[in-house]
N, C-alpha and C positions, 0 to 999 in steps of 0.2 A: 502494501500500499503505500502511497505517497505523503511526504510528508505534509503537506498541502494537505490532503482531503486529512491527517490525520487530526490539523489542527483544524480544520472545519468542525472539525467531530465535535474536539472538545470545545469549539468556540458556542455551538448548536446538540444543546442536547436532548432534543426531540430528536434529530434528523439519526439517519443510515444508512450506511453505507451499499450497496446494492451492484449487483452483476445483470448487467444490460445485453441482450442481446441485441445489433443494427436485423433490422425486417425491411424488406423491400418491399416499399408500397407505393405503386404508381405513380399516385395521385400526389404523394407528398413536395414538397418543395424546400430546397433550404433558404435557411435565417425566418423560417414559420411551424416554429415546434406549438408551440399551442394549435396555430387553424392544423397543422398535422395528426397533432395528439388528437384532439376533438372530434375533425371529420372518417379520424380510422375506428372513432367505436361511435359517431351517429350513425355506422354503415357491418359494423359486424354485434354482434351481442356475447357476451363472458370478457370484457374487455372494459376498464375504468384507466382516468387519468390520471398522474401522479407530473408534480414537480418536484423537481429540490435543484441541483447544482451536477459541471460538469467542472470535471477538473483536472484544469490542461498541465501540457508537460514544464519543469519548473523552468525558465531562459535564465538563469543565474541573478542579474543586477535588476530584469527587466522583471522578475515575481513571479507568482505561476496565479493563474487566472482563476476565476472564479465565474462561469457561469453558470444565470438562471434557466432552467430548461423542464418541456416536460415533454413524456414519452409515458406510454402504456404501462397495466399489469395486465396479465391478463388470468382473471378472479379464479377460474378455478383450480389451475399449476401454481399460483404465484411467481410464476417467471413477467420479468422487465422486457420489452420490446424498444428502443429506439427507430419511430417512426420516422426520423428528419437526417435524408441527404447531410457527409457532411460533404463541405460546401471540397472540389477537386487542388487547390493549395491548400487544403490542412490537410496538414500528413502527423497535428498530434497522435500521442493515444491518451488517451482522457479516461477519467476516474468515477464512477457516478454516487453519489448521494441525495438519498430521500430526505426532504424536507418540504413536508404539507404549508408550511410555512408562501410558500411562493404564490402557489392556489389563493389561500386565506389572502392575504392581504390584494392582491389585487381586483381588475376592476374591469368592467367592459373593455373603456379606451387605456388600463395600465394596465395591461398582463405579468411584466414582463420586471423585475427593477437591474438595476444598473445594473456590472459587472461589477464585482472586489479583484480584487489584486494583494498575492501577500508577496511579501518580501522579503529578503535573506534573514531578513531579522527581526522578522514575524511582525512586519508593520503591515498595520491594514490600510489599500484606500481604495474608494471606492472614483471606479471612470465615468465621469457624466456624461465628459466627447469628446472627442481624442487627443487632447491635448490641457485637460482638466479634471487632474486629480485632487480626491478631496482627502486631506489622513482619516481614520476613521477608527473607534476605542474598542470596539465589537461592534460582529452582523448582526445588525436589526435588521429584520426582514421589512419591518412597519416603517423603519427613520430610511433601509433606502427606495420603498413607495414614492414616500412624503419629495426627496429630496430629488425624485425620477419625475412629478403630477410638479415641484418647486419649481426644474430645471422648461417644462416644457408650456407652461408659463409668461 
């Protein structure tokens, strides 16, 4: 397990590391994880949308990114599947951490909080846009959504 995954699990007490398999969903679009998971579940029985974090690779001084994400759970088997294809230029290896707060605090117009970066010194920063990083003391999903919504206004 990645160092960043362990740190995320220690900071988000109700989160859980899970194994997720990619699934070939022809209607899926890159960077549309909520829509992909919702449409997939809408057209199939026995699946539910779940939310959490993708934990990216460690890029040294540039840190490790935690990307809010949605995928699906097959209810009968308890197996998880990612319906969203990776971008072709993305060669990172991701780990998945379940965190229901991503779903809980989302709204119809804001269903993903901004990504969080963990730097080598374990300091956290939220990325609001390409060059705007704000330091964080914790990973409070409700606060992250507030930052995203304030940025949109």
